[in-house]
Biotite code that builds the C-alpha atoms (Angstrom):
import biotite.structure as struc

atoms = struc.array([
    struc.Atom([0.030, -0.010, 0.053], chain_id="A", res_id=1, res_name="MET", atom_name="CA", element="C"),
    struc.Atom([1.380, 3.520, -0.879], chain_id="A", res_id=2, res_name="GLN", atom_name="CA", element="C"),
    struc.Atom([0.542, 6.419, 1.477], chain_id="A", res_id=3, res_name="ILE", atom_name="CA", element="C"),
    struc.Atom([1.226, 10.097, 1.056], chain_id="A", res_id=4, res_name="LEU", atom_name="CA", element="C"),
    struc.Atom([2.100, 11.887, 4.440], chain_id="A", res_id=5, res_name="VAL", atom_name="CA", element="C"),
    struc.Atom([1.928, 15.733, 4.060], chain_id="A", res_id=6, res_name="VAL", atom_name="CA", element="C"),
    struc.Atom([3.318, 17.156, 7.195], chain_id="A", res_id=7, res_name="GLU", atom_name="CA", element="C"),
    struc.Atom([5.466, 20.040, 7.987], chain_id="A", res_id=8, res_name="ASP", atom_name="CA", element="C"),
    struc.Atom([6.830, 19.331, 11.291], chain_id="A", res_id=9, res_name="GLU", atom_name="CA", element="C"),
    struc.Atom([10.115, 17.234, 10.983], chain_id="A", res_id=10, res_name="PRO", atom_name="CA", element="C"),
    struc.Atom([9.845, 15.084, 14.292], chain_id="A", res_id=11, res_name="LYS", atom_name="CA", element="C"),
    struc.Atom([6.226, 14.085, 13.452], chain_id="A", res_id=12, res_name="ILE", atom_name="CA", element="C"),
    struc.Atom([7.086, 13.175, 9.754], chain_id="A", res_id=13, res_name="ARG", atom_name="CA", element="C"),
    struc.Atom([10.087, 11.100, 10.954], chain_id="A", res_id=14, res_name="GLU", atom_name="CA", element="C"),
    struc.Atom([7.966, 9.207, 13.418], chain_id="A", res_id=15, res_name="VAL", atom_name="CA", element="C"),
    struc.Atom([5.053, 8.627, 11.161], chain_id="A", res_id=16, res_name="LEU", atom_name="CA", element="C"),
    struc.Atom([7.248, 7.403, 8.296], chain_id="A", res_id=17, res_name="ILE", atom_name="CA", element="C"),
    struc.Atom([9.012, 4.907, 10.807], chain_id="A", res_id=18, res_name="ALA", atom_name="CA", element="C"),
    struc.Atom([5.666, 3.515, 12.037], chain_id="A", res_id=19, res_name="TYR", atom_name="CA", element="C"),
    struc.Atom([4.191, 3.388, 8.667], chain_id="A", res_id=20, res_name="LEU", atom_name="CA", element="C"),
    struc.Atom([7.086, 1.562, 7.053], chain_id="A", res_id=21, res_name="ARG", atom_name="CA", element="C"),
    struc.Atom([7.030, -0.698, 9.992], chain_id="A", res_id=22, res_name="ASN", atom_name="CA", element="C"),
    struc.Atom([3.430, -1.868, 9.037], chain_id="A", res_id=23, res_name="GLU", atom_name="CA", element="C"),
    struc.Atom([5.115, -2.723, 5.563], chain_id="A", res_id=24, res_name="GLY", atom_name="CA", element="C"),
    struc.Atom([3.623, 0.226, 4.008], chain_id="A", res_id=25, res_name="TRP", atom_name="CA", element="C"),
    struc.Atom([5.404, 2.548, 1.261], chain_id="A", res_id=26, res_name="GLU", atom_name="CA", element="C"),
    struc.Atom([5.436, 6.184, 2.159], chain_id="A", res_id=27, res_name="VAL", atom_name="CA", element="C"),
    struc.Atom([5.971, 9.473, 0.227], chain_id="A", res_id=28, res_name="ASP", atom_name="CA", element="C"),
    struc.Atom([6.333, 12.401, 2.412], chain_id="A", res_id=29, res_name="CYS", atom_name="CA", element="C"),
    struc.Atom([6.525, 16.168, 1.864], chain_id="A", res_id=30, res_name="THR", atom_name="CA", element="C"),
    struc.Atom([5.865, 19.332, 4.029], chain_id="A", res_id=31, res_name="PRO", atom_name="CA", element="C"),
    struc.Atom([4.729, 21.248, 0.982], chain_id="A", res_id=32, res_name="ASN", atom_name="CA", element="C"),
    struc.Atom([1.181, 21.486, 0.090], chain_id="A", res_id=33, res_name="GLY", atom_name="CA", element="C"),
    struc.Atom([1.953, 22.537, -3.496], chain_id="A", res_id=34, res_name="LEU", atom_name="CA", element="C"),
    struc.Atom([4.247, 19.433, -4.007], chain_id="A", res_id=35, res_name="GLU", atom_name="CA", element="C"),
    struc.Atom([1.607, 17.052, -2.324], chain_id="A", res_id=36, res_name="ALA", atom_name="CA", element="C"),
    struc.Atom([-0.774, 18.124, -4.997], chain_id="A", res_id=37, res_name="VAL", atom_name="CA", element="C"),
    struc.Atom([1.584, 17.673, -7.855], chain_id="A", res_id=38, res_name="GLU", atom_name="CA", element="C"),
    struc.Atom([2.748, 14.209, -6.429], chain_id="A", res_id=39, res_name="TRP", atom_name="CA", element="C"),
    struc.Atom([-0.975, 13.184, -6.177], chain_id="A", res_id=40, res_name="PHE", atom_name="CA", element="C"),
    struc.Atom([-1.682, 14.077, -9.634], chain_id="A", res_id=41, res_name="SER", atom_name="CA", element="C"),
    struc.Atom([1.225, 11.959, -11.028], chain_id="A", res_id=42, res_name="SER", atom_name="CA", element="C"),
    struc.Atom([1.458, 8.822, -8.606], chain_id="A", res_id=43, res_name="ARG", atom_name="CA", element="C"),
    struc.Atom([-0.824, 6.432, -7.240], chain_id="A", res_id=44, res_name="SER", atom_name="CA", element="C"),
    struc.Atom([-1.835, 6.352, -3.491], chain_id="A", res_id=45, res_name="TYR", atom_name="CA", element="C"),
    struc.Atom([-4.116, 4.370, -1.292], chain_id="A", res_id=46, res_name="ASP", atom_name="CA", element="C"),
    struc.Atom([-4.281, 6.932, 1.635], chain_id="A", res_id=47, res_name="LEU", atom_name="CA", element="C"),
    struc.Atom([-3.374, 10.212, 2.411], chain_id="A", res_id=48, res_name="VAL", atom_name="CA", element="C"),
    struc.Atom([-2.370, 11.697, 5.864], chain_id="A", res_id=49, res_name="ILE", atom_name="CA", element="C"),
    struc.Atom([-2.809, 15.407, 5.633], chain_id="A", res_id=50, res_name="LEU", atom_name="CA", element="C"),
    struc.Atom([-1.773, 18.239, 8.233], chain_id="A", res_id=51, res_name="ASP", atom_name="CA", element="C"),
    struc.Atom([-3.336, 21.589, 7.819], chain_id="A", res_id=52, res_name="LEU", atom_name="CA", element="C"),
    struc.Atom([-0.654, 23.960, 8.422], chain_id="A", res_id=53, res_name="MET", atom_name="CA", element="C"),
    struc.Atom([1.608, 23.435, 5.533], chain_id="A", res_id=54, res_name="LEU", atom_name="CA", element="C"),
    struc.Atom([4.214, 25.268, 3.355], chain_id="A", res_id=55, res_name="GLU", atom_name="CA", element="C"),
    struc.Atom([3.059, 26.419, -0.288], chain_id="A", res_id=56, res_name="GLY", atom_name="CA", element="C"),
    struc.Atom([-0.417, 25.683, 0.175], chain_id="A", res_id=57, res_name="LEU", atom_name="CA", element="C"),
    struc.Atom([-2.898, 25.154, 3.137], chain_id="A", res_id=58, res_name="PRO", atom_name="CA", element="C"),
    struc.Atom([-4.079, 21.660, 4.036], chain_id="A", res_id=59, res_name="GLY", atom_name="CA", element="C"),
    struc.Atom([-7.723, 22.599, 3.372], chain_id="A", res_id=60, res_name="GLU", atom_name="CA", element="C"),
    struc.Atom([-6.889, 23.422, -0.234], chain_id="A", res_id=61, res_name="GLU", atom_name="CA", element="C"),
    struc.Atom([-4.901, 20.433, -0.716], chain_id="A", res_id=62, res_name="VAL", atom_name="CA", element="C"),
    struc.Atom([-7.705, 18.459, 0.652], chain_id="A", res_id=63, res_name="CYS", atom_name="CA", element="C"),
    struc.Atom([-10.028, 20.186, -1.643], chain_id="A", res_id=64, res_name="ARG", atom_name="CA", element="C"),
    struc.Atom([-7.980, 19.566, -4.738], chain_id="A", res_id=65, res_name="GLN", atom_name="CA", element="C"),
    struc.Atom([-7.275, 15.935, -4.009], chain_id="A", res_id=66, res_name="ILE", atom_name="CA", element="C"),
    struc.Atom([-10.976, 15.390, -3.215], chain_id="A", res_id=67, res_name="ARG", atom_name="CA", element="C"),
    struc.Atom([-11.976, 16.830, -6.549], chain_id="A", res_id=68, res_name="GLN", atom_name="CA", element="C"),
    struc.Atom([-9.775, 14.237, -8.461], chain_id="A", res_id=69, res_name="LYS", atom_name="CA", element="C"),
    struc.Atom([-10.377, 11.033, -6.077], chain_id="A", res_id=70, res_name="SER", atom_name="CA", element="C"),
    struc.Atom([-12.212, 9.395, -3.298], chain_id="A", res_id=71, res_name="ILE", atom_name="CA", element="C"),
    struc.Atom([-8.957, 8.194, -1.757], chain_id="A", res_id=72, res_name="VAL", atom_name="CA", element="C"),
    struc.Atom([-9.115, 8.023, 2.108], chain_id="A", res_id=73, res_name="PRO", atom_name="CA", element="C"),
    struc.Atom([-7.910, 11.191, 3.710], chain_id="A", res_id=74, res_name="ILE", atom_name="CA", element="C"),
    struc.Atom([-6.998, 11.531, 7.489], chain_id="A", res_id=75, res_name="ILE", atom_name="CA", element="C"),
    struc.Atom([-6.372, 15.062, 8.624], chain_id="A", res_id=76, res_name="MET", atom_name="CA", element="C"),
    struc.Atom([-3.962, 15.953, 11.391], chain_id="A", res_id=77, res_name="LEU", atom_name="CA", element="C"),
    struc.Atom([-4.239, 19.396, 13.110], chain_id="A", res_id=78, res_name="THR", atom_name="CA", element="C"),
    struc.Atom([-3.261, 21.258, 16.090], chain_id="A", res_id=79, res_name="SER", atom_name="CA", element="C"),
    struc.Atom([-6.599, 22.995, 16.012], chain_id="A", res_id=80, res_name="LYS", atom_name="CA", element="C"),
    struc.Atom([-8.959, 21.879, 18.676], chain_id="A", res_id=81, res_name="SER", atom_name="CA", element="C"),
    struc.Atom([-12.179, 23.765, 18.085], chain_id="A", res_id=82, res_name="ARG", atom_name="CA", element="C"),
    struc.Atom([-15.022, 21.526, 17.105], chain_id="A", res_id=83, res_name="GLU", atom_name="CA", element="C"),
    struc.Atom([-15.781, 23.836, 14.221], chain_id="A", res_id=84, res_name="SER", atom_name="CA", element="C"),
    struc.Atom([-12.575, 23.092, 12.769], chain_id="A", res_id=85, res_name="ASP", atom_name="CA", element="C"),
    struc.Atom([-13.210, 19.364, 12.995], chain_id="A", res_id=86, res_name="THR", atom_name="CA", element="C"),
    struc.Atom([-16.401, 19.686, 11.290], chain_id="A", res_id=87, res_name="ILE", atom_name="CA", element="C"),
    struc.Atom([-14.922, 22.089, 8.541], chain_id="A", res_id=88, res_name="GLU", atom_name="CA", element="C"),
    struc.Atom([-12.318, 19.402, 7.578], chain_id="A", res_id=89, res_name="GLY", atom_name="CA", element="C"),
    struc.Atom([-15.009, 16.735, 7.217], chain_id="A", res_id=90, res_name="LEU", atom_name="CA", element="C"),
    struc.Atom([-16.964, 18.982, 5.085], chain_id="A", res_id=91, res_name="LYS", atom_name="CA", element="C"),
    struc.Atom([-14.145, 19.354, 2.962], chain_id="A", res_id=92, res_name="LEU", atom_name="CA", element="C"),
    struc.Atom([-13.920, 15.708, 2.554], chain_id="A", res_id=93, res_name="GLY", atom_name="CA", element="C"),
    struc.Atom([-11.712, 14.225, 4.949], chain_id="A", res_id=94, res_name="ALA", atom_name="CA", element="C"),
    struc.Atom([-12.645, 10.706, 6.280], chain_id="A", res_id=95, res_name="ASP", atom_name="CA", element="C"),
    struc.Atom([-11.090, 11.247, 9.605], chain_id="A", res_id=96, res_name="ASP", atom_name="CA", element="C"),
    struc.Atom([-9.641, 13.753, 11.751], chain_id="A", res_id=97, res_name="TYR", atom_name="CA", element="C"),
    struc.Atom([-7.002, 13.341, 14.514], chain_id="A", res_id=98, res_name="ILE", atom_name="CA", element="C"),
    struc.Atom([-5.904, 16.128, 16.819], chain_id="A", res_id=99, res_name="HIS", atom_name="CA", element="C"),
    struc.Atom([-2.295, 16.878, 17.769], chain_id="A", res_id=100, res_name="LYS", atom_name="CA", element="C"),
    struc.Atom([-0.631, 15.795, 19.974], chain_id="A", res_id=101, res_name="PRO", atom_name="CA", element="C"),
    struc.Atom([-1.390, 12.185, 19.229], chain_id="A", res_id=102, res_name="PHE", atom_name="CA", element="C"),
    struc.Atom([-0.179, 8.688, 19.780], chain_id="A", res_id=103, res_name="ARG", atom_name="CA", element="C"),
    struc.Atom([1.278, 7.277, 16.607], chain_id="A", res_id=104, res_name="VAL", atom_name="CA", element="C"),
    struc.Atom([-0.260, 3.882, 17.441], chain_id="A", res_id=105, res_name="LYS", atom_name="CA", element="C"),
    struc.Atom([-3.597, 5.596, 17.505], chain_id="A", res_id=106, res_name="GLU", atom_name="CA", element="C"),
    struc.Atom([-2.777, 6.888, 13.970], chain_id="A", res_id=107, res_name="VAL", atom_name="CA", element="C"),
    struc.Atom([-2.030, 3.277, 12.981], chain_id="A", res_id=108, res_name="ILE", atom_name="CA", element="C"),
    struc.Atom([-5.256, 2.216, 14.426], chain_id="A", res_id=109, res_name="ALA", atom_name="CA", element="C"),
    struc.Atom([-7.301, 4.736, 12.536], chain_id="A", res_id=110, res_name="ARG", atom_name="CA", element="C"),
    struc.Atom([-5.572, 3.867, 9.401], chain_id="A", res_id=111, res_name="ILE", atom_name="CA", element="C"),
    struc.Atom([-6.479, 0.166, 9.710], chain_id="A", res_id=112, res_name="HIS", atom_name="CA", element="C"),
    struc.Atom([-10.181, 0.900, 10.786], chain_id="A", res_id=113, res_name="ALA", atom_name="CA", element="C"),
    struc.Atom([-10.444, 3.419, 7.609], chain_id="A", res_id=114, res_name="LEU", atom_name="CA", element="C"),
    struc.Atom([-9.004, 0.743, 5.256], chain_id="A", res_id=115, res_name="LEU", atom_name="CA", element="C"),
    struc.Atom([-11.506, -2.076, 6.735], chain_id="A", res_id=116, res_name="ARG", atom_name="CA", element="C"),
    struc.Atom([-14.473, 0.265, 5.941], chain_id="A", res_id=117, res_name="ARG", atom_name="CA", element="C"),
    struc.Atom([-13.105, 1.070, 2.494], chain_id="A", res_id=118, res_name="VAL", atom_name="CA", element="C"),
    struc.Atom([-12.737, -2.749, 1.610], chain_id="A", res_id=119, res_name="LYS", atom_name="CA", element="C"),
    struc.Atom([-15.676, -4.016, 3.683], chain_id="A", res_id=120, res_name="ALA", atom_name="CA", element="C"),
    struc.Atom([-18.360, -3.902, 1.071], chain_id="A", res_id=121, res_name="PHE", atom_name="CA", element="C"),
    struc.Atom([-17.731, -6.715, -1.356], chain_id="A", res_id=122, res_name="VAL", atom_name="CA", element="C"),
    struc.Atom([-21.111, -7.956, -2.684], chain_id="A", res_id=123, res_name="PRO", atom_name="CA", element="C"),
    struc.Atom([-21.979, -11.567, -1.729], chain_id="A", res_id=124, res_name="GLU", atom_name="CA", element="C"),
    struc.Atom([-22.259, -13.961, -4.790], chain_id="A", res_id=125, res_name="PRO", atom_name="CA", element="C"),
    struc.Atom([-25.885, -14.265, -4.662], chain_id="A", res_id=126, res_name="GLN", atom_name="CA", element="C"),
    struc.Atom([-26.570, -10.551, -4.419], chain_id="A", res_id=127, res_name="LYS", atom_name="CA", element="C"),
    struc.Atom([-26.667, -8.056, -7.260], chain_id="A", res_id=128, res_name="SER", atom_name="CA", element="C"),
    struc.Atom([-23.766, -5.720, -6.836], chain_id="A", res_id=129, res_name="ALA", atom_name="CA", element="C"),
    struc.Atom([-26.275, -2.952, -8.081], chain_id="A", res_id=130, res_name="VAL", atom_name="CA", element="C"),
    struc.Atom([-29.133, -1.571, -6.025], chain_id="A", res_id=131, res_name="GLN", atom_name="CA", element="C"),
    struc.Atom([-31.637, 0.811, -7.198], chain_id="A", res_id=132, res_name="THR", atom_name="CA", element="C"),
    struc.Atom([-34.102, 3.066, -5.283], chain_id="A", res_id=133, res_name="PHE", atom_name="CA", element="C"),
    struc.Atom([-37.138, 5.381, -5.906], chain_id="A", res_id=134, res_name="ASP", atom_name="CA", element="C"),
    struc.Atom([-37.739, 4.286, -9.550], chain_id="A", res_id=135, res_name="LYS", atom_name="CA", element="C"),
    struc.Atom([-34.012, 4.378, -10.564], chain_id="A", res_id=136, res_name="GLY", atom_name="CA", element="C"),
    struc.Atom([-33.157, 7.804, -9.106], chain_id="A", res_id=137, res_name="ARG", atom_name="CA", element="C"),
    struc.Atom([-30.685, 6.269, -7.030], chain_id="A", res_id=138, res_name="LEU", atom_name="CA", element="C"),
    struc.Atom([-28.130, 3.681, -8.428], chain_id="A", res_id=139, res_name="VAL", atom_name="CA", element="C"),
    struc.Atom([-25.859, 2.122, -5.771], chain_id="A", res_id=140, res_name="LEU", atom_name="CA", element="C"),
    struc.Atom([-22.922, 0.060, -7.485], chain_id="A", res_id=141, res_name="ASP", atom_name="CA", element="C"),
    struc.Atom([-21.276, -1.916, -4.724], chain_id="A", res_id=142, res_name="LEU", atom_name="CA", element="C"),
    struc.Atom([-18.434, -3.108, -7.063], chain_id="A", res_id=143, res_name="GLU", atom_name="CA", element="C"),
    struc.Atom([-17.673, -0.002, -8.881], chain_id="A", res_id=144, res_name="ALA", atom_name="CA", element="C"),
    struc.Atom([-18.358, 1.809, -5.587], chain_id="A", res_id=145, res_name="LYS", atom_name="CA", element="C"),
    struc.Atom([-20.303, 4.557, -7.254], chain_id="A", res_id=146, res_name="THR", atom_name="CA", element="C"),
    struc.Atom([-23.701, 6.284, -6.633], chain_id="A", res_id=147, res_name="LEU", atom_name="CA", element="C"),
    struc.Atom([-25.805, 7.675, -9.416], chain_id="A", res_id=148, res_name="LEU", atom_name="CA", element="C"),
    struc.Atom([-28.289, 10.357, -8.677], chain_id="A", res_id=149, res_name="VAL", atom_name="CA", element="C"),
    struc.Atom([-30.637, 10.886, -11.510], chain_id="A", res_id=150, res_name="ASN", atom_name="CA", element="C"),
    struc.Atom([-28.103, 9.523, -13.754], chain_id="A", res_id=151, res_name="GLY", atom_name="CA", element="C"),
    struc.Atom([-25.347, 11.526, -12.581], chain_id="A", res_id=152, res_name="LEU", atom_name="CA", element="C"),
    struc.Atom([-22.208, 10.741, -10.490], chain_id="A", res_id=153, res_name="HIS", atom_name="CA", element="C"),
    struc.Atom([-22.373, 11.936, -6.774], chain_id="A", res_id=154, res_name="ALA", atom_name="CA", element="C"),
    struc.Atom([-18.832, 11.715, -6.349], chain_id="A", res_id=155, res_name="ASN", atom_name="CA", element="C"),
    struc.Atom([-19.039, 10.124, -2.921], chain_id="A", res_id=156, res_name="LEU", atom_name="CA", element="C"),
    struc.Atom([-16.099, 10.027, -0.496], chain_id="A", res_id=157, res_name="THR", atom_name="CA", element="C"),
    struc.Atom([-15.169, 6.667, 0.806], chain_id="A", res_id=158, res_name="SER", atom_name="CA", element="C"),
    struc.Atom([-16.835, 7.316, 4.180], chain_id="A", res_id=159, res_name="THR", atom_name="CA", element="C"),
    struc.Atom([-20.013, 8.656, 2.499], chain_id="A", res_id=160, res_name="GLU", atom_name="CA", element="C"),
    struc.Atom([-20.022, 5.667, 0.133], chain_id="A", res_id=161, res_name="PHE", atom_name="CA", element="C"),
    struc.Atom([-19.759, 3.247, 3.031], chain_id="A", res_id=162, res_name="LYS", atom_name="CA", element="C"),
    struc.Atom([-22.562, 5.157, 4.803], chain_id="A", res_id=163, res_name="LEU", atom_name="CA", element="C"),
    struc.Atom([-24.844, 5.004, 1.964], chain_id="A", res_id=164, res_name="MET", atom_name="CA", element="C"),
    struc.Atom([-24.184, 1.280, 1.712], chain_id="A", res_id=165, res_name="SER", atom_name="CA", element="C"),
    struc.Atom([-24.833, 0.730, 5.346], chain_id="A", res_id=166, res_name="VAL", atom_name="CA", element="C"),
    struc.Atom([-28.283, 2.567, 4.943], chain_id="A", res_id=167, res_name="PHE", atom_name="CA", element="C"),
    struc.Atom([-29.118, 0.933, 1.605], chain_id="A", res_id=168, res_name="ALA", atom_name="CA", element="C"),
    struc.Atom([-28.431, -2.580, 3.249], chain_id="A", res_id=169, res_name="GLU", atom_name="CA", element="C"),
    struc.Atom([-31.466, -2.246, 5.511], chain_id="A", res_id=170, res_name="LYS", atom_name="CA", element="C"),
    struc.Atom([-34.067, 0.555, 4.304], chain_id="A", res_id=171, res_name="PRO", atom_name="CA", element="C"),
    struc.Atom([-36.329, 1.426, 6.893], chain_id="A", res_id=172, res_name="GLY", atom_name="CA", element="C"),
    struc.Atom([-34.106, 0.494, 9.934], chain_id="A", res_id=173, res_name="LYS", atom_name="CA", element="C"),
    struc.Atom([-33.193, 3.243, 12.453], chain_id="A", res_id=174, res_name="ILE", atom_name="CA", element="C"),
    struc.Atom([-29.513, 3.435, 13.027], chain_id="A", res_id=175, res_name="PHE", atom_name="CA", element="C"),
    struc.Atom([-28.137, 4.962, 16.241], chain_id="A", res_id=176, res_name="SER", atom_name="CA", element="C"),
    struc.Atom([-25.154, 7.218, 15.863], chain_id="A", res_id=177, res_name="ARG", atom_name="CA", element="C"),
    struc.Atom([-23.244, 4.587, 17.765], chain_id="A", res_id=178, res_name="MET", atom_name="CA", element="C"),
    struc.Atom([-24.133, 2.048, 15.261], chain_id="A", res_id=179, res_name="ASP", atom_name="CA", element="C"),
    struc.Atom([-23.194, 4.224, 12.381], chain_id="A", res_id=180, res_name="LEU", atom_name="CA", element="C"),
    struc.Atom([-19.822, 4.931, 14.087], chain_id="A", res_id=181, res_name="SER", atom_name="CA", element="C"),
    struc.Atom([-19.031, 1.446, 14.545], chain_id="A", res_id=182, res_name="HIS", atom_name="CA", element="C"),
    struc.Atom([-20.025, 0.174, 11.075], chain_id="A", res_id=183, res_name="GLN", atom_name="CA", element="C"),
    struc.Atom([-18.876, 3.418, 9.048], chain_id="A", res_id=184, res_name="VAL", atom_name="CA", element="C"),
    struc.Atom([-15.951, 4.729, 10.955], chain_id="A", res_id=185, res_name="LEU", atom_name="CA", element="C"),
    struc.Atom([-14.811, 1.391, 12.458], chain_id="A", res_id=186, res_name="GLY", atom_name="CA", element="C"),
    struc.Atom([-14.887, 2.659, 16.235], chain_id="A", res_id=187, res_name="TYR", atom_name="CA", element="C"),
    struc.Atom([-17.677, 3.465, 18.668], chain_id="A", res_id=188, res_name="ARG", atom_name="CA", element="C"),
    struc.Atom([-17.862, 7.355, 19.599], chain_id="A", res_id=189, res_name="PHE", atom_name="CA", element="C"),
    struc.Atom([-17.509, 8.423, 23.199], chain_id="A", res_id=190, res_name="HIS", atom_name="CA", element="C"),
    struc.Atom([-20.202, 11.009, 23.661], chain_id="A", res_id=191, res_name="GLY", atom_name="CA", element="C"),
    struc.Atom([-19.194, 12.746, 20.526], chain_id="A", res_id=192, res_name="ASP", atom_name="CA", element="C"),
    struc.Atom([-21.274, 12.134, 17.454], chain_id="A", res_id=193, res_name="SER", atom_name="CA", element="C"),
    struc.Atom([-20.691, 15.165, 15.388], chain_id="A", res_id=194, res_name="ARG", atom_name="CA", element="C"),
    struc.Atom([-18.338, 13.215, 13.069], chain_id="A", res_id=195, res_name="SER", atom_name="CA", element="C"),
    struc.Atom([-21.289, 10.892, 11.856], chain_id="A", res_id=196, res_name="ILE", atom_name="CA", element="C"),
    struc.Atom([-23.656, 13.899, 11.753], chain_id="A", res_id=197, res_name="ASP", atom_name="CA", element="C"),
    struc.Atom([-21.227, 15.708, 9.609], chain_id="A", res_id=198, res_name="THR", atom_name="CA", element="C"),
    struc.Atom([-20.876, 12.639, 7.159], chain_id="A", res_id=199, res_name="HIS", atom_name="CA", element="C"),
    struc.Atom([-24.675, 12.320, 6.977], chain_id="A", res_id=200, res_name="VAL", atom_name="CA", element="C"),
    struc.Atom([-25.148, 16.065, 6.357], chain_id="A", res_id=201, res_name="LYS", atom_name="CA", element="C"),
    struc.Atom([-22.659, 15.823, 3.385], chain_id="A", res_id=202, res_name="ASN", atom_name="CA", element="C"),
    struc.Atom([-24.252, 12.619, 2.043], chain_id="A", res_id=203, res_name="LEU", atom_name="CA", element="C"),
    struc.Atom([-27.651, 14.321, 2.140], chain_id="A", res_id=204, res_name="ARG", atom_name="CA", element="C"),
    struc.Atom([-26.180, 17.379, 0.022], chain_id="A", res_id=205, res_name="LYS", atom_name="CA", element="C"),
    struc.Atom([-25.283, 14.816, -2.690], chain_id="A", res_id=206, res_name="LYS", atom_name="CA", element="C"),
    struc.Atom([-28.630, 12.863, -2.854], chain_id="A", res_id=207, res_name="ILE", atom_name="CA", element="C"),
    struc.Atom([-31.062, 15.021, -1.512], chain_id="A", res_id=208, res_name="GLU", atom_name="CA", element="C"),
    struc.Atom([-33.029, 17.724, -3.634], chain_id="A", res_id=209, res_name="GLU", atom_name="CA", element="C"),
    struc.Atom([-33.842, 19.658, -0.597], chain_id="A", res_id=210, res_name="ASP", atom_name="CA", element="C"),
    struc.Atom([-31.568, 19.122, 2.657], chain_id="A", res_id=211, res_name="THR", atom_name="CA", element="C"),
    struc.Atom([-33.956, 21.217, 4.843], chain_id="A", res_id=212, res_name="LYS", atom_name="CA", element="C"),
    struc.Atom([-36.667, 18.725, 3.772], chain_id="A", res_id=213, res_name="GLU", atom_name="CA", element="C"),
    struc.Atom([-34.792, 15.326, 3.070], chain_id="A", res_id=214, res_name="PRO", atom_name="CA", element="C"),
    struc.Atom([-36.899, 12.283, 1.681], chain_id="A", res_id=215, res_name="ARG", atom_name="CA", element="C"),
    struc.Atom([-34.352, 9.784, 1.954], chain_id="A", res_id=216, res_name="TYR", atom_name="CA", element="C"),
    struc.Atom([-32.291, 10.065, 5.020], chain_id="A", res_id=217, res_name="ILE", atom_name="CA", element="C"),
    struc.Atom([-34.497, 11.106, 8.050], chain_id="A", res_id=218, res_name="LEU", atom_name="CA", element="C"),
    struc.Atom([-33.243, 12.275, 11.539], chain_id="A", res_id=219, res_name="THR", atom_name="CA", element="C"),
    struc.Atom([-35.184, 10.345, 14.145], chain_id="A", res_id=220, res_name="MET", atom_name="CA", element="C"),
    struc.Atom([-35.174, 12.688, 17.056], chain_id="A", res_id=221, res_name="VAL", atom_name="CA", element="C"),
    struc.Atom([-33.378, 11.020, 19.963], chain_id="A", res_id=222, res_name="GLY", atom_name="CA", element="C"),
    struc.Atom([-32.783, 7.697, 18.049], chain_id="A", res_id=223, res_name="ALA", atom_name="CA", element="C"),
    struc.Atom([-30.457, 8.313, 14.961], chain_id="A", res_id=224, res_name="GLY", atom_name="CA", element="C"),
    struc.Atom([-31.111, 8.093, 11.267], chain_id="A", res_id=225, res_name="TYR", atom_name="CA", element="C"),
    struc.Atom([-33.249, 6.113, 8.900], chain_id="A", res_id=226, res_name="LYS", atom_name="CA", element="C"),
    struc.Atom([-33.052, 5.541, 5.014], chain_id="A", res_id=227, res_name="PHE", atom_name="CA", element="C"),
    struc.Atom([-36.595, 5.669, 3.587], chain_id="A", res_id=228, res_name="THR", atom_name="CA", element="C"),
    struc.Atom([-35.971, 5.135, 0.003], chain_id="A", res_id=229, res_name="ALA", atom_name="CA", element="C"),
    struc.Atom([-37.731, 2.153, -1.327], chain_id="A", res_id=230, res_name="GLU", atom_name="CA", element="C"),
    struc.Atom([-35.917, -0.540, -3.192], chain_id="A", res_id=231, res_name="ALA", atom_name="CA", element="C"),
    struc.Atom([-36.805, -0.938, -6.709], chain_id="A", res_id=232, res_name="ASP", atom_name="CA", element="C"),
    struc.Atom([-38.325, -4.445, -7.641], chain_id="A", res_id=233, res_name="GLN", atom_name="CA", element="C"),
    struc.Atom([-36.001, -6.538, -9.772], chain_id="A", res_id=234, res_name="LYS", atom_name="CA", element="C"),
    struc.Atom([-37.464, -7.554, -13.136], chain_id="A", res_id=235, res_name="LYS", atom_name="CA", element="C"),
    struc.Atom([-37.402, -11.247, -14.167], chain_id="A", res_id=236, res_name="ASP", atom_name="CA", element="C"),
])
């Protein structure tokens, strides 16, 4: 697996590189945001670890440009501690967010959890890889890992695709935030559900005509979320 680390602090870079390579992964590392975008455009990466405070180009813009090109998993690292900063990072398309200072073992654990959820949805042989809802308005392809909304690609991040897949597996089921955190993020939240709320909000923007009055992903007050789109009947 090839990982791109974009981090401006030398000590953190060195430690991350050592631990990542110890896992058997190949690592490219740069402190420069512009260089990171250039590398990403010319090379193939399976995951990006991205700091926000960078030389050349801010991490937020690096994330935005990468997300325009790819659904590669992105983990953001930052010394910013405000909840609004975390939410903004997730809105930009990050799949996970880790605050500094952090334990490198936690980063490794988050990477494994993220990779598990990216690879988790392999369709079973007896099931169709393509699921359609609402008379074909939503078309979810589990093999291609794509979602079409009215015939157009929704450009989901890997986390948004996993979230959509969880909902689509059981339409009508109420999922608690803890359930979604475990199934989508790979770990259970401890009193903070804003990450899941933000991912749901981002997914709604891509599939709902009116996010203020959603038709497909409903908030069940005090309980969680429910996907209400009806699965289309398969033709013989």
